[in-house]
HTML snippet that shows the backbone in 3Dmol.js (N, CA, C, O; Angstrom):
<script src="https://3Dmol.org/build/3Dmol-min.js"></script>
<div id="view" style="width:600px;height:400px;position:relative"></div>
<script>
const pdb = `
ATOM      1  N   MET A   1      14.975  25.554  -3.096  1.00  0.00           N
ATOM      2  CA  MET A   1      14.540  25.310  -4.453  1.00  0.00           C
ATOM      3  C   MET A   1      13.642  24.083  -4.502  1.00  0.00           C
ATOM      4  O   MET A   1      13.747  23.175  -3.678  1.00  0.00           O
ATOM      5  N   GLY A   2      12.760  24.086  -5.486  1.00  0.00           N
ATOM      6  CA  GLY A   2      11.871  22.955  -5.681  1.00  0.00           C
ATOM      7  C   GLY A   2      11.901  22.512  -7.125  1.00  0.00           C
ATOM      8  O   GLY A   2      12.772  22.898  -7.904  1.00  0.00           O
ATOM      9  N   LYS A   3      10.936  21.701  -7.454  1.00  0.00           N
ATOM     10  CA  LYS A   3      10.826  21.223  -8.839  1.00  0.00           C
ATOM     11  C   LYS A   3       9.758  22.027  -9.563  1.00  0.00           C
ATOM     12  O   LYS A   3       8.811  22.529  -8.959  1.00  0.00           O
ATOM     13  N   VAL A   4       9.936  22.134 -10.871  1.00  0.00           N
ATOM     14  CA  VAL A   4       8.958  22.797 -11.722  1.00  0.00           C
ATOM     15  C   VAL A   4       8.617  21.871 -12.879  1.00  0.00           C
ATOM     16  O   VAL A   4       9.378  20.966 -13.224  1.00  0.00           O
ATOM     17  N   VAL A   5       7.458  22.120 -13.466  1.00  0.00           N
ATOM     18  CA  VAL A   5       7.092  21.434 -14.706  1.00  0.00           C
ATOM     19  C   VAL A   5       7.005  22.515 -15.781  1.00  0.00           C
ATOM     20  O   VAL A   5       6.315  23.521 -15.615  1.00  0.00           O
ATOM     21  N   ALA A   6       7.710  22.290 -16.873  1.00  0.00           N
ATOM     22  CA  ALA A   6       7.727  23.231 -17.985  1.00  0.00           C
ATOM     23  C   ALA A   6       7.014  22.607 -19.176  1.00  0.00           C
ATOM     24  O   ALA A   6       7.165  21.419 -19.461  1.00  0.00           O
ATOM     25  N   THR A   7       6.236  23.432 -19.861  1.00  0.00           N
ATOM     26  CA  THR A   7       5.588  23.010 -21.100  1.00  0.00           C
ATOM     27  C   THR A   7       6.368  23.640 -22.244  1.00  0.00           C
ATOM     28  O   THR A   7       6.464  24.863 -22.347  1.00  0.00           O
ATOM     29  N   ILE A   8       6.918  22.797 -23.093  1.00  0.00           N
ATOM     30  CA  ILE A   8       7.747  23.271 -24.196  1.00  0.00           C
ATOM     31  C   ILE A   8       7.085  22.880 -25.510  1.00  0.00           C
ATOM     32  O   ILE A   8       6.776  21.711 -25.745  1.00  0.00           O
ATOM     33  N   ASN A   9       6.874  23.877 -26.360  1.00  0.00           N
ATOM     34  CA  ASN A   9       6.245  23.664 -27.658  1.00  0.00           C
ATOM     35  C   ASN A   9       7.335  23.414 -28.702  1.00  0.00           C
ATOM     36  O   ASN A   9       8.233  24.238 -28.878  1.00  0.00           O
ATOM     37  N   VAL A  10       7.252  22.284 -29.386  1.00  0.00           N
ATOM     38  CA  VAL A  10       8.211  21.924 -30.429  1.00  0.00           C
ATOM     39  C   VAL A  10       7.459  21.894 -31.757  1.00  0.00           C
ATOM     40  O   VAL A  10       6.553  21.084 -31.954  1.00  0.00           O
ATOM     41  N   VAL A  11       7.851  22.792 -32.667  1.00  0.00           N
ATOM     42  CA  VAL A  11       7.174  22.901 -33.962  1.00  0.00           C
ATOM     43  C   VAL A  11       8.056  22.269 -35.045  1.00  0.00           C
ATOM     44  O   VAL A  11       9.216  22.651 -35.198  1.00  0.00           O
ATOM     45  N   PRO A  12       7.511  21.304 -35.797  1.00  0.00           N
ATOM     46  CA  PRO A  12       8.292  20.668 -36.868  1.00  0.00           C
ATOM     47  C   PRO A  12       8.423  21.584 -38.079  1.00  0.00           C
ATOM     48  O   PRO A  12       7.726  22.593 -38.193  1.00  0.00           O
ATOM     49  N   GLU A  13       9.331  21.214 -38.982  1.00  0.00           N
ATOM     50  CA  GLU A  13       9.557  22.009 -40.190  1.00  0.00           C
ATOM     51  C   GLU A  13       8.364  22.003 -41.135  1.00  0.00           C
ATOM     52  O   GLU A  13       8.147  22.980 -41.853  1.00  0.00           O
ATOM     53  N   GLY A  14       7.589  20.930 -41.152  1.00  0.00           N
ATOM     54  CA  GLY A  14       6.451  20.871 -42.062  1.00  0.00           C
ATOM     55  C   GLY A  14       5.555  19.695 -41.758  1.00  0.00           C
ATOM     56  O   GLY A  14       5.832  18.907 -40.854  1.00  0.00           O
ATOM     57  N   VAL A  15       4.471  19.577 -42.520  1.00  0.00           N
ATOM     58  CA  VAL A  15       3.498  18.509 -42.289  1.00  0.00           C
ATOM     59  C   VAL A  15       4.072  17.131 -42.616  1.00  0.00           C
ATOM     60  O   VAL A  15       3.592  16.121 -42.099  1.00  0.00           O
ATOM     61  N   GLU A  16       5.093  17.085 -43.469  1.00  0.00           N
ATOM     62  CA  GLU A  16       5.689  15.803 -43.846  1.00  0.00           C
ATOM     63  C   GLU A  16       6.725  15.308 -42.835  1.00  0.00           C
ATOM     64  O   GLU A  16       7.218  14.187 -42.960  1.00  0.00           O
ATOM     65  N   THR A  17       7.058  16.121 -41.845  1.00  0.00           N
ATOM     66  CA  THR A  17       8.050  15.740 -40.836  1.00  0.00           C
ATOM     67  C   THR A  17       7.503  14.608 -39.969  1.00  0.00           C
ATOM     68  O   THR A  17       6.360  14.663 -39.516  1.00  0.00           O
ATOM     69  N   ASP A  18       8.316  13.590 -39.742  1.00  0.00           N
ATOM     70  CA  ASP A  18       7.928  12.421 -38.953  1.00  0.00           C
ATOM     71  C   ASP A  18       7.981  12.763 -37.460  1.00  0.00           C
ATOM     72  O   ASP A  18       9.063  12.862 -36.882  1.00  0.00           O
ATOM     73  N   LEU A  19       6.817  12.943 -36.845  1.00  0.00           N
ATOM     74  CA  LEU A  19       6.744  13.314 -35.432  1.00  0.00           C
ATOM     75  C   LEU A  19       7.243  12.206 -34.516  1.00  0.00           C
ATOM     76  O   LEU A  19       7.774  12.480 -33.440  1.00  0.00           O
ATOM     77  N   GLU A  20       7.077  10.962 -34.934  1.00  0.00           N
ATOM     78  CA  GLU A  20       7.546   9.843 -34.101  1.00  0.00           C
ATOM     79  C   GLU A  20       9.070   9.873 -33.972  1.00  0.00           C
ATOM     80  O   GLU A  20       9.605   9.592 -32.900  1.00  0.00           O
ATOM     81  N   LYS A  21       9.764  10.210 -35.047  1.00  0.00           N
ATOM     82  CA  LYS A  21      11.224  10.328 -34.993  1.00  0.00           C
ATOM     83  C   LYS A  21      11.632  11.474 -34.073  1.00  0.00           C
ATOM     84  O   LYS A  21      12.592  11.354 -33.313  1.00  0.00           O
ATOM     85  N   ILE A  22      10.902  12.581 -34.145  1.00  0.00           N
ATOM     86  CA  ILE A  22      11.209  13.719 -33.272  1.00  0.00           C
ATOM     87  C   ILE A  22      10.992  13.334 -31.813  1.00  0.00           C
ATOM     88  O   ILE A  22      11.794  13.699 -30.953  1.00  0.00           O
ATOM     89  N   LYS A  23       9.921  12.603 -31.525  1.00  0.00           N
ATOM     90  CA  LYS A  23       9.664  12.164 -30.145  1.00  0.00           C
ATOM     91  C   LYS A  23      10.807  11.303 -29.618  1.00  0.00           C
ATOM     92  O   LYS A  23      11.238  11.463 -28.476  1.00  0.00           O
ATOM     93  N   ILE A  24      11.292  10.394 -30.452  1.00  0.00           N
ATOM     94  CA  ILE A  24      12.404   9.522 -30.053  1.00  0.00           C
ATOM     95  C   ILE A  24      13.656  10.356 -29.781  1.00  0.00           C
ATOM     96  O   ILE A  24      14.360  10.127 -28.798  1.00  0.00           O
ATOM     97  N   GLU A  25      13.926  11.320 -30.657  1.00  0.00           N
ATOM     98  CA  GLU A  25      15.103  12.173 -30.479  1.00  0.00           C
ATOM     99  C   GLU A  25      14.980  13.049 -29.233  1.00  0.00           C
ATOM    100  O   GLU A  25      15.974  13.293 -28.550  1.00  0.00           O
ATOM    101  N   ILE A  26      13.775  13.521 -28.933  1.00  0.00           N
ATOM    102  CA  ILE A  26      13.561  14.317 -27.718  1.00  0.00           C
ATOM    103  C   ILE A  26      13.972  13.506 -26.498  1.00  0.00           C
ATOM    104  O   ILE A  26      14.653  14.016 -25.608  1.00  0.00           O
ATOM    105  N   GLU A  27      13.562  12.248 -26.458  1.00  0.00           N
ATOM    106  CA  GLU A  27      13.922  11.369 -25.334  1.00  0.00           C
ATOM    107  C   GLU A  27      15.437  11.193 -25.233  1.00  0.00           C
ATOM    108  O   GLU A  27      15.975  11.072 -24.133  1.00  0.00           O
ATOM    109  N   LYS A  28      16.127  11.177 -26.378  1.00  0.00           N
ATOM    110  CA  LYS A  28      17.577  10.965 -26.393  1.00  0.00           C
ATOM    111  C   LYS A  28      18.357  12.199 -25.944  1.00  0.00           C
ATOM    112  O   LYS A  28      19.363  12.073 -25.247  1.00  0.00           O
ATOM    113  N   VAL A  29      17.901  13.396 -26.339  1.00  0.00           N
ATOM    114  CA  VAL A  29      18.698  14.609 -26.099  1.00  0.00           C
ATOM    115  C   VAL A  29      18.331  15.368 -24.831  1.00  0.00           C
ATOM    116  O   VAL A  29      19.001  16.342 -24.488  1.00  0.00           O
ATOM    117  N   VAL A  30      17.289  14.947 -24.131  1.00  0.00           N
ATOM    118  CA  VAL A  30      16.899  15.683 -22.926  1.00  0.00           C
ATOM    119  C   VAL A  30      18.075  15.682 -21.938  1.00  0.00           C
ATOM    120  O   VAL A  30      18.646  14.626 -21.666  1.00  0.00           O
ATOM    121  N   PRO A  31      18.443  16.854 -21.400  1.00  0.00           N
ATOM    122  CA  PRO A  31      19.565  16.932 -20.457  1.00  0.00           C
ATOM    123  C   PRO A  31      19.313  16.093 -19.202  1.00  0.00           C
ATOM    124  O   PRO A  31      18.159  15.857 -18.843  1.00  0.00           O
ATOM    125  N   PRO A  32      20.373  15.642 -18.533  1.00  0.00           N
ATOM    126  CA  PRO A  32      20.219  14.762 -17.368  1.00  0.00           C
ATOM    127  C   PRO A  32      19.477  15.397 -16.194  1.00  0.00           C
ATOM    128  O   PRO A  32      18.904  14.680 -15.373  1.00  0.00           O
ATOM    129  N   GLN A  33      19.476  16.731 -16.099  1.00  0.00           N
ATOM    130  CA  GLN A  33      18.787  17.386 -14.987  1.00  0.00           C
ATOM    131  C   GLN A  33      17.279  17.483 -15.210  1.00  0.00           C
ATOM    132  O   GLN A  33      16.554  17.969 -14.342  1.00  0.00           O
ATOM    133  N   ALA A  34      16.805  17.025 -16.362  1.00  0.00           N
ATOM    134  CA  ALA A  34      15.382  17.102 -16.694  1.00  0.00           C
ATOM    135  C   ALA A  34      14.829  15.708 -16.964  1.00  0.00           C
ATOM    136  O   ALA A  34      15.564  14.771 -17.276  1.00  0.00           O
ATOM    137  N   GLU A  35      13.508  15.605 -16.834  1.00  0.00           N
ATOM    138  CA  GLU A  35      12.832  14.329 -17.076  1.00  0.00           C
ATOM    139  C   GLU A  35      11.556  14.589 -17.877  1.00  0.00           C
ATOM    140  O   GLU A  35      10.748  15.446 -17.518  1.00  0.00           O
ATOM    141  N   ILE A  36      11.386  13.838 -18.965  1.00  0.00           N
ATOM    142  CA  ILE A  36      10.176  13.957 -19.781  1.00  0.00           C
ATOM    143  C   ILE A  36       9.018  13.335 -19.015  1.00  0.00           C
ATOM    144  O   ILE A  36       9.079  12.176 -18.604  1.00  0.00           O
ATOM    145  N   HIS A  37       7.960  14.121 -18.830  1.00  0.00           N
ATOM    146  CA  HIS A  37       6.766  13.610 -18.159  1.00  0.00           C
ATOM    147  C   HIS A  37       5.756  13.102 -19.187  1.00  0.00           C
ATOM    148  O   HIS A  37       5.167  12.034 -19.023  1.00  0.00           O
ATOM    149  N   GLN A  38       5.568  13.893 -20.259  1.00  0.00           N
ATOM    150  CA  GLN A  38       4.563  13.540 -21.265  1.00  0.00           C
ATOM    151  C   GLN A  38       4.844  14.308 -22.550  1.00  0.00           C
ATOM    152  O   GLN A  38       5.384  15.414 -22.518  1.00  0.00           O
ATOM    153  N   ILE A  39       4.472  13.712 -23.681  1.00  0.00           N
ATOM    154  CA  ILE A  39       4.538  14.390 -24.977  1.00  0.00           C
ATOM    155  C   ILE A  39       3.175  14.239 -25.640  1.00  0.00           C
ATOM    156  O   ILE A  39       2.691  13.126 -25.846  1.00  0.00           O
ATOM    157  N   LYS A  40       2.558  15.387 -25.975  1.00  0.00           N
ATOM    158  CA  LYS A  40       1.245  15.389 -26.631  1.00  0.00           C
ATOM    159  C   LYS A  40       1.352  16.034 -28.008  1.00  0.00           C
ATOM    160  O   LYS A  40       2.140  16.956 -28.218  1.00  0.00           O
ATOM    161  N   GLU A  41       0.554  15.539 -28.932  1.00  0.00           N
ATOM    162  CA  GLU A  41       0.449  16.164 -30.247  1.00  0.00           C
ATOM    163  C   GLU A  41      -0.687  17.174 -30.214  1.00  0.00           C
ATOM    164  O   GLU A  41      -1.761  16.904 -29.677  1.00  0.00           O
ATOM    165  N   GLU A  42      -0.431  18.357 -30.804  1.00  0.00           N
ATOM    166  CA  GLU A  42      -1.447  19.408 -30.824  1.00  0.00           C
ATOM    167  C   GLU A  42      -1.539  20.010 -32.228  1.00  0.00           C
ATOM    168  O   GLU A  42      -0.576  20.605 -32.712  1.00  0.00           O
ATOM    169  N   PRO A  43      -2.701  19.856 -32.886  1.00  0.00           N
ATOM    170  CA  PRO A  43      -2.870  20.434 -34.220  1.00  0.00           C
ATOM    171  C   PRO A  43      -2.729  21.957 -34.189  1.00  0.00           C
ATOM    172  O   PRO A  43      -3.228  22.619 -33.278  1.00  0.00           O
ATOM    173  N   ILE A  44      -2.040  22.503 -35.201  1.00  0.00           N
ATOM    174  CA  ILE A  44      -1.882  23.956 -35.301  1.00  0.00           C
ATOM    175  C   ILE A  44      -2.822  24.469 -36.392  1.00  0.00           C
ATOM    176  O   ILE A  44      -3.827  25.117 -36.100  1.00  0.00           O
ATOM    177  N   ALA A  45      -2.488  24.173 -37.658  1.00  0.00           N
ATOM    178  CA  ALA A  45      -3.318  24.588 -38.791  1.00  0.00           C
ATOM    179  C   ALA A  45      -2.818  23.912 -40.062  1.00  0.00           C
ATOM    180  O   ALA A  45      -1.641  23.566 -40.169  1.00  0.00           O
ATOM    181  N   PHE A  46      -3.712  23.729 -41.018  1.00  0.00           N
ATOM    182  CA  PHE A  46      -3.360  23.205 -42.343  1.00  0.00           C
ATOM    183  C   PHE A  46      -2.591  21.882 -42.262  1.00  0.00           C
ATOM    184  O   PHE A  46      -1.688  21.639 -43.062  1.00  0.00           O
ATOM    185  N   GLY A  47      -2.945  21.036 -41.306  1.00  0.00           N
ATOM    186  CA  GLY A  47      -2.313  19.730 -41.170  1.00  0.00           C
ATOM    187  C   GLY A  47      -1.032  19.713 -40.352  1.00  0.00           C
ATOM    188  O   GLY A  47      -0.491  18.642 -40.077  1.00  0.00           O
ATOM    189  N   LEU A  48      -0.538  20.884 -39.956  1.00  0.00           N
ATOM    190  CA  LEU A  48       0.682  20.949 -39.151  1.00  0.00           C
ATOM    191  C   LEU A  48       0.350  20.633 -37.700  1.00  0.00           C
ATOM    192  O   LEU A  48      -0.618  21.156 -37.147  1.00  0.00           O
ATOM    193  N   VAL A  49       1.153  19.778 -37.090  1.00  0.00           N
ATOM    194  CA  VAL A  49       0.943  19.354 -35.707  1.00  0.00           C
ATOM    195  C   VAL A  49       2.214  19.639 -34.917  1.00  0.00           C
ATOM    196  O   VAL A  49       3.308  19.253 -35.329  1.00  0.00           O
ATOM    197  N   SER A  50       2.064  20.321 -33.771  1.00  0.00           N
ATOM    198  CA  SER A  50       3.219  20.574 -32.904  1.00  0.00           C
ATOM    199  C   SER A  50       3.228  19.556 -31.774  1.00  0.00           C
ATOM    200  O   SER A  50       2.251  18.839 -31.560  1.00  0.00           O
ATOM    201  N   LEU A  51       4.340  19.502 -31.058  1.00  0.00           N
ATOM    202  CA  LEU A  51       4.456  18.629 -29.895  1.00  0.00           C
ATOM    203  C   LEU A  51       4.529  19.488 -28.642  1.00  0.00           C
ATOM    204  O   LEU A  51       5.328  20.422 -28.566  1.00  0.00           O
ATOM    205  N   LYS A  52       3.697  19.172 -27.663  1.00  0.00           N
ATOM    206  CA  LYS A  52       3.763  19.797 -26.340  1.00  0.00           C
ATOM    207  C   LYS A  52       4.525  18.823 -25.460  1.00  0.00           C
ATOM    208  O   LYS A  52       4.056  17.715 -25.197  1.00  0.00           O
ATOM    209  N   VAL A  53       5.697  19.236 -25.006  1.00  0.00           N
ATOM    210  CA  VAL A  53       6.549  18.376 -24.192  1.00  0.00           C
ATOM    211  C   VAL A  53       6.505  18.891 -22.758  1.00  0.00           C
ATOM    212  O   VAL A  53       6.849  20.042 -22.492  1.00  0.00           O
ATOM    213  N   PHE A  54       6.078  18.030 -21.838  1.00  0.00           N
ATOM    214  CA  PHE A  54       6.007  18.385 -20.425  1.00  0.00           C
ATOM    215  C   PHE A  54       7.239  17.802 -19.740  1.00  0.00           C
ATOM    216  O   PHE A  54       7.444  16.589 -19.734  1.00  0.00           O
ATOM    217  N   VAL A  55       8.057  18.686 -19.162  1.00  0.00           N
ATOM    218  CA  VAL A  55       9.341  18.306 -18.588  1.00  0.00           C
ATOM    219  C   VAL A  55       9.394  18.741 -17.129  1.00  0.00           C
ATOM    220  O   VAL A  55       9.015  19.867 -16.805  1.00  0.00           O
ATOM    221  N   THR A  56       9.862  17.859 -16.243  1.00  0.00           N
ATOM    222  CA  THR A  56      10.087  18.250 -14.849  1.00  0.00           C
ATOM    223  C   THR A  56      11.585  18.457 -14.650  1.00  0.00           C
ATOM    224  O   THR A  56      12.409  17.708 -15.176  1.00  0.00           O
ATOM    225  N   LEU A  57      11.918  19.496 -13.875  1.00  0.00           N
ATOM    226  CA  LEU A  57      13.307  19.814 -13.595  1.00  0.00           C
ATOM    227  C   LEU A  57      13.405  20.642 -12.326  1.00  0.00           C
ATOM    228  O   LEU A  57      12.401  21.152 -11.830  1.00  0.00           O
ATOM    229  N   GLU A  58      14.618  20.774 -11.803  1.00  0.00           N
ATOM    230  CA  GLU A  58      14.847  21.591 -10.621  1.00  0.00           C
ATOM    231  C   GLU A  58      14.688  23.059 -10.989  1.00  0.00           C
ATOM    232  O   GLU A  58      15.065  23.477 -12.084  1.00  0.00           O
ATOM    233  N   ASP A  59      14.127  23.837 -10.069  1.00  0.00           N
ATOM    234  CA  ASP A  59      13.986  25.275 -10.252  1.00  0.00           C
ATOM    235  C   ASP A  59      15.351  25.902  -9.976  1.00  0.00           C
ATOM    236  O   ASP A  59      15.696  26.159  -8.822  1.00  0.00           O
ATOM    237  N   ALA A  60      16.120  26.144 -11.022  1.00  0.00           N
ATOM    238  CA  ALA A  60      17.481  26.651 -10.869  1.00  0.00           C
ATOM    239  C   ALA A  60      17.774  27.690 -11.948  1.00  0.00           C
ATOM    240  O   ALA A  60      17.006  27.866 -12.893  1.00  0.00           O
ATOM    241  N   ALA A  61      18.895  28.365 -11.781  1.00  0.00           N
ATOM    242  CA  ALA A  61      19.317  29.364 -12.757  1.00  0.00           C
ATOM    243  C   ALA A  61      19.468  28.708 -14.129  1.00  0.00           C
ATOM    244  O   ALA A  61      19.917  27.567 -14.238  1.00  0.00           O
ATOM    245  N   GLY A  62      19.094  29.432 -15.152  1.00  0.00           N
ATOM    246  CA  GLY A  62      19.175  28.892 -16.512  1.00  0.00           C
ATOM    247  C   GLY A  62      17.867  28.298 -16.974  1.00  0.00           C
ATOM    248  O   GLY A  62      17.581  28.265 -18.171  1.00  0.00           O
ATOM    249  N   GLY A  63      17.067  27.826 -16.025  1.00  0.00           N
ATOM    250  CA  GLY A  63      15.737  27.313 -16.328  1.00  0.00           C
ATOM    251  C   GLY A  63      15.699  26.311 -17.461  1.00  0.00           C
ATOM    252  O   GLY A  63      16.373  25.282 -17.425  1.00  0.00           O
ATOM    253  N   THR A  64      14.903  26.624 -18.466  1.00  0.00           N
ATOM    254  CA  THR A  64      14.677  25.694 -19.571  1.00  0.00           C
ATOM    255  C   THR A  64      15.618  25.916 -20.753  1.00  0.00           C
ATOM    256  O   THR A  64      15.511  25.216 -21.760  1.00  0.00           O
ATOM    257  N   ASP A  65      16.535  26.874 -20.650  1.00  0.00           N
ATOM    258  CA  ASP A  65      17.437  27.165 -21.774  1.00  0.00           C
ATOM    259  C   ASP A  65      18.194  25.936 -22.284  1.00  0.00           C
ATOM    260  O   ASP A  65      18.231  25.715 -23.495  1.00  0.00           O
ATOM    261  N   PRO A  66      18.807  25.117 -21.395  1.00  0.00           N
ATOM    262  CA  PRO A  66      19.521  23.939 -21.906  1.00  0.00           C
ATOM    263  C   PRO A  66      18.599  22.951 -22.630  1.00  0.00           C
ATOM    264  O   PRO A  66      19.011  22.295 -23.587  1.00  0.00           O
ATOM    265  N   ILE A  67      17.364  22.854 -22.171  1.00  0.00           N
ATOM    266  CA  ILE A  67      16.407  21.943 -22.802  1.00  0.00           C
ATOM    267  C   ILE A  67      16.025  22.467 -24.183  1.00  0.00           C
ATOM    268  O   ILE A  67      16.001  21.710 -25.154  1.00  0.00           O
ATOM    269  N   GLU A  68      15.727  23.762 -24.269  1.00  0.00           N
ATOM    270  CA  GLU A  68      15.378  24.363 -25.555  1.00  0.00           C
ATOM    271  C   GLU A  68      16.516  24.198 -26.561  1.00  0.00           C
ATOM    272  O   GLU A  68      16.283  23.863 -27.723  1.00  0.00           O
ATOM    273  N   LYS A  69      17.744  24.435 -26.111  1.00  0.00           N
ATOM    274  CA  LYS A  69      18.902  24.296 -27.008  1.00  0.00           C
ATOM    275  C   LYS A  69      19.046  22.853 -27.487  1.00  0.00           C
ATOM    276  O   LYS A  69      19.324  22.615 -28.663  1.00  0.00           O
ATOM    277  N   ALA A  70      18.859  21.895 -26.587  1.00  0.00           N
ATOM    278  CA  ALA A  70      18.969  20.475 -26.958  1.00  0.00           C
ATOM    279  C   ALA A  70      17.899  20.095 -27.970  1.00  0.00           C
ATOM    280  O   ALA A  70      18.195  19.428 -28.961  1.00  0.00           O
ATOM    281  N   PHE A  71      16.657  20.512 -27.733  1.00  0.00           N
ATOM    282  CA  PHE A  71      15.565  20.185 -28.648  1.00  0.00           C
ATOM    283  C   PHE A  71      15.763  20.856 -30.008  1.00  0.00           C
ATOM    284  O   PHE A  71      15.366  20.303 -31.034  1.00  0.00           O
ATOM    285  N   SER A  72      16.370  22.039 -30.022  1.00  0.00           N
ATOM    286  CA  SER A  72      16.590  22.771 -31.274  1.00  0.00           C
ATOM    287  C   SER A  72      17.577  22.071 -32.198  1.00  0.00           C
ATOM    288  O   SER A  72      17.592  22.336 -33.400  1.00  0.00           O
ATOM    289  N   THR A  73      18.403  21.178 -31.650  1.00  0.00           N
ATOM    290  CA  THR A  73      19.399  20.477 -32.468  1.00  0.00           C
ATOM    291  C   THR A  73      18.806  19.303 -33.242  1.00  0.00           C
ATOM    292  O   THR A  73      19.475  18.728 -34.100  1.00  0.00           O
ATOM    293  N   ILE A  74      17.566  18.946 -32.950  1.00  0.00           N
ATOM    294  CA  ILE A  74      16.933  17.788 -33.583  1.00  0.00           C
ATOM    295  C   ILE A  74      16.568  18.108 -35.033  1.00  0.00           C
ATOM    296  O   ILE A  74      15.971  19.144 -35.325  1.00  0.00           O
ATOM    297  N   LYS A  75      16.941  17.199 -35.930  1.00  0.00           N
ATOM    298  CA  LYS A  75      16.617  17.371 -37.350  1.00  0.00           C
ATOM    299  C   LYS A  75      15.099  17.333 -37.528  1.00  0.00           C
ATOM    300  O   LYS A  75      14.420  16.454 -36.997  1.00  0.00           O
ATOM    301  N   GLY A  76      14.580  18.302 -38.285  1.00  0.00           N
ATOM    302  CA  GLY A  76      13.147  18.365 -38.540  1.00  0.00           C
ATOM    303  C   GLY A  76      12.407  19.319 -37.622  1.00  0.00           C
ATOM    304  O   GLY A  76      11.200  19.510 -37.771  1.00  0.00           O
ATOM    305  N   VAL A  77      13.117  19.924 -36.667  1.00  0.00           N
ATOM    306  CA  VAL A  77      12.491  20.871 -35.737  1.00  0.00           C
ATOM    307  C   VAL A  77      12.734  22.288 -36.236  1.00  0.00           C
ATOM    308  O   VAL A  77      13.874  22.686 -36.475  1.00  0.00           O
ATOM    309  N   ARG A  78      11.653  23.046 -36.390  1.00  0.00           N
ATOM    310  CA  ARG A  78      11.754  24.430 -36.845  1.00  0.00           C
ATOM    311  C   ARG A  78      11.910  25.393 -35.672  1.00  0.00           C
ATOM    312  O   ARG A  78      12.727  26.312 -35.722  1.00  0.00           O
ATOM    313  N   ARG A  79      11.110  25.178 -34.599  1.00  0.00           N
ATOM    314  CA  ARG A  79      11.098  26.144 -33.497  1.00  0.00           C
ATOM    315  C   ARG A  79      10.826  25.429 -32.185  1.00  0.00           C
ATOM    316  O   ARG A  79      10.071  24.458 -32.135  1.00  0.00           O
ATOM    317  N   VAL A  80      11.459  25.928 -31.113  1.00  0.00           N
ATOM    318  CA  VAL A  80      11.252  25.406 -29.767  1.00  0.00           C
ATOM    319  C   VAL A  80      10.994  26.597 -28.854  1.00  0.00           C
ATOM    320  O   VAL A  80      11.740  27.575 -28.873  1.00  0.00           O
ATOM    321  N   GLU A  81       9.928  26.510 -28.051  1.00  0.00           N
ATOM    322  CA  GLU A  81       9.553  27.637 -27.199  1.00  0.00           C
ATOM    323  C   GLU A  81       8.932  27.130 -25.902  1.00  0.00           C
ATOM    324  O   GLU A  81       8.036  26.286 -25.918  1.00  0.00           O
ATOM    325  N   THR A  82       9.418  27.653 -24.781  1.00  0.00           N
ATOM    326  CA  THR A  82       8.800  27.347 -23.494  1.00  0.00           C
ATOM    327  C   THR A  82       7.557  28.215 -23.367  1.00  0.00           C
ATOM    328  O   THR A  82       7.640  29.440 -23.460  1.00  0.00           O
ATOM    329  N   VAL A  83       6.401  27.585 -23.154  1.00  0.00           N
ATOM    330  CA  VAL A  83       5.147  28.330 -23.091  1.00  0.00           C
ATOM    331  C   VAL A  83       4.574  28.421 -21.678  1.00  0.00           C
ATOM    332  O   VAL A  83       3.682  29.231 -21.426  1.00  0.00           O
ATOM    333  N   ASP A  84       5.079  27.594 -20.748  1.00  0.00           N
ATOM    334  CA  ASP A  84       4.554  27.629 -19.381  1.00  0.00           C
ATOM    335  C   ASP A  84       5.545  26.962 -18.433  1.00  0.00           C
ATOM    336  O   ASP A  84       6.171  25.959 -18.775  1.00  0.00           O
ATOM    337  N   VAL A  85       5.678  27.534 -17.234  1.00  0.00           N
ATOM    338  CA  VAL A  85       6.488  26.932 -16.177  1.00  0.00           C
ATOM    339  C   VAL A  85       5.705  27.076 -14.883  1.00  0.00           C
ATOM    340  O   VAL A  85       5.275  28.173 -14.526  1.00  0.00           O
ATOM    341  N   ARG A  86       5.522  25.962 -14.180  1.00  0.00           N
ATOM    342  CA  ARG A  86       4.770  25.973 -12.917  1.00  0.00           C
ATOM    343  C   ARG A  86       5.526  25.191 -11.856  1.00  0.00           C
ATOM    344  O   ARG A  86       6.135  24.159 -12.139  1.00  0.00           O
ATOM    345  N   ARG A  87       5.477  25.696 -10.637  1.00  0.00           N
ATOM    346  CA  ARG A  87       6.135  25.033  -9.514  1.00  0.00           C
ATOM    347  C   ARG A  87       5.298  23.844  -9.061  1.00  0.00           C
ATOM    348  O   ARG A  87       4.076  23.936  -8.946  1.00  0.00           O
ATOM    349  N   LEU A  88       5.973  22.725  -8.806  1.00  0.00           N
ATOM    350  CA  LEU A  88       5.306  21.538  -8.272  1.00  0.00           C
ATOM    351  C   LEU A  88       5.281  21.635  -6.755  1.00  0.00           C
ATOM    352  O   LEU A  88       6.252  22.063  -6.132  1.00  0.00           O
ATOM    353  N   LEU A  89       4.177  21.238  -6.177  1.00  0.00           N
ATOM    354  CA  LEU A  89       4.065  21.274  -4.712  1.00  0.00           C
ATOM    355  C   LEU A  89       4.252  19.904  -4.126  1.00  0.00           C
ATOM    356  O   LEU A  89       4.191  19.740  -2.907  1.00  0.00           O
TER     357      LEU A  89
END
`;
const viewer = $3Dmol.createViewer("view");
viewer.addModel(pdb, "pdb");
viewer.setStyle({}, {cartoon: {color: "spectrum"}});
viewer.zoomTo();
viewer.render();
</script>
């Protein structure tokens, strides 16, 4: 097994949602087997901005499910979706 980098899209409930608070909570709830590499803001439409969270973790059974579940518990988050997983060399 090796390491992978996963790109996880975190969509807030609305344009008034404080993205800085969500970023702080993401850092707090990330499971111990994963490490946050980077968090980028990405405009969607009509002022709504999502967060692209780049996470490194071991390539193991279950994949990003524990991370998605942890991020989904954050207040102000509407949807969490893994959009890409790539093996690190």
